[in-house]
C-alpha positions in Angstrom: 0.0 0.0 0.0 1.1 3.5 -0.8 -0.1 6.7 0.7 0.4 10.5 0.6 0.5 12.1 4.1 0.7 15.7 5.2 3.1 16.5 8.1 4.3 19.9 9.0 2.8 21.6 5.9 4.6 19.3 3.5 3.4 16.2 1.7 5.3 12.8 1.7 4.8 9.8 -0.5 5.2 6.8 1.8 4.9 3.0 1.8 5.3 0.4 4.5 8.9 0.0 5.5 10.0 3.4 4.1 11.9 6.0 6.1 11.2 9.8 5.8 12.7 12.9 7.4 10.0 15.3 8.6 10.1 18.6 10.5 11.0 18.0 14.1 8.3 16.3 16.2 8.0 15.9 20.0 8.9 12.3 19.8 12.0 10.4 21.1 13.5 7.3 19.7 11.1 4.4 19.8 7.9 6.4 20.1 4.9 5.5 18.0 3.6 8.3 15.8 0.2 8.3 14.1 -0.6 10.4 11.0 -4.3 11.0 10.3 -4.0 13.6 7.6 -3.9 11.1 4.7 -4.5 12.7 1.3 -4.3 9.6 -0.9 -4.3 5.9 -0.5 -3.4 3.8 -3.6 -6.1 5.1 -6.0 -8.5 6.7 -3.5 -8.2 10.5 -3.2 -9.7 12.4 -0.3 -11.2 15.9 -0.3 -9.1 17.1 1.4 -8.4 14.0 3.7 -9.5 10.4 3.7 -11.6 9.4 6.7 -10.8 6.2 8.7 -7.3 5.9 7.3 -4.2 6.3 9.5 -0.5 5.8 8.9 1.6 4.5 11.8 5.3 5.0 12.2 8.1 4.7 14.7 10.5 7.6 15.5 14.0 6.5 14.8 16.0 9.5 15.8 16.1 13.3 16.1 18.9 15.4 14.6 20.0 18.3 12.5 20.6 18.5 8.7 23.8 19.6 7.2 24.6 23.3 7.5 23.3 25.5 4.7 25.4 28.6 3.9 23.5 31.8 3.1 25.7 34.3 1.5 24.6 37.9 0.6 26.9 39.8 -1.7 26.7 43.1 -3.6 29.1 43.6 -6.4 31.7 46.4 -6.2 31.0 47.0 -2.5 33.2 45.5 0.2 30.9 46.6 3.0 28.0 44.3 2.3 29.4 40.8 2.5 27.4 38.7 4.9 27.5 35.0 5.7 24.9 33.2 7.8 24.3 29.5 8.5 21.3 27.4 9.3 20.8 23.7 10.4 17.2 22.5 10.2 16.1 20.0 12.9 14.4 16.8 11.8 12.9 13.6 13.0 13.5 10.4 11.1 10.3 8.2 10.9 10.1 4.6 9.8 6.6 3.8 8.4 5.4 0.5 10.0 1.7 0.2 9.0 -0.9 1.8 6.8 -4.4 1.2 8.0 -7.1 1.7 5.4 
């Protein structure tokens, strides 16, 4: 079974056994996480969500992505060189079961 779920304002295409990286959730390693905002299950499409369908997953770990460099530059001006960095926190989820 394949499904499209919505987590943290983003949509993810998942199947049983797949692993996804989502925005950081309040879950520690080993916690069971249920997603009830299912947009599509195989060929059934909800409007906007399917009722009675849930996707269950297990939190694997929390962490931070690789650092992204943000560099602002204006040509012919040495005063406006600026470098910033950002590391987005994530939660790794292993999808264990799709009920539907």
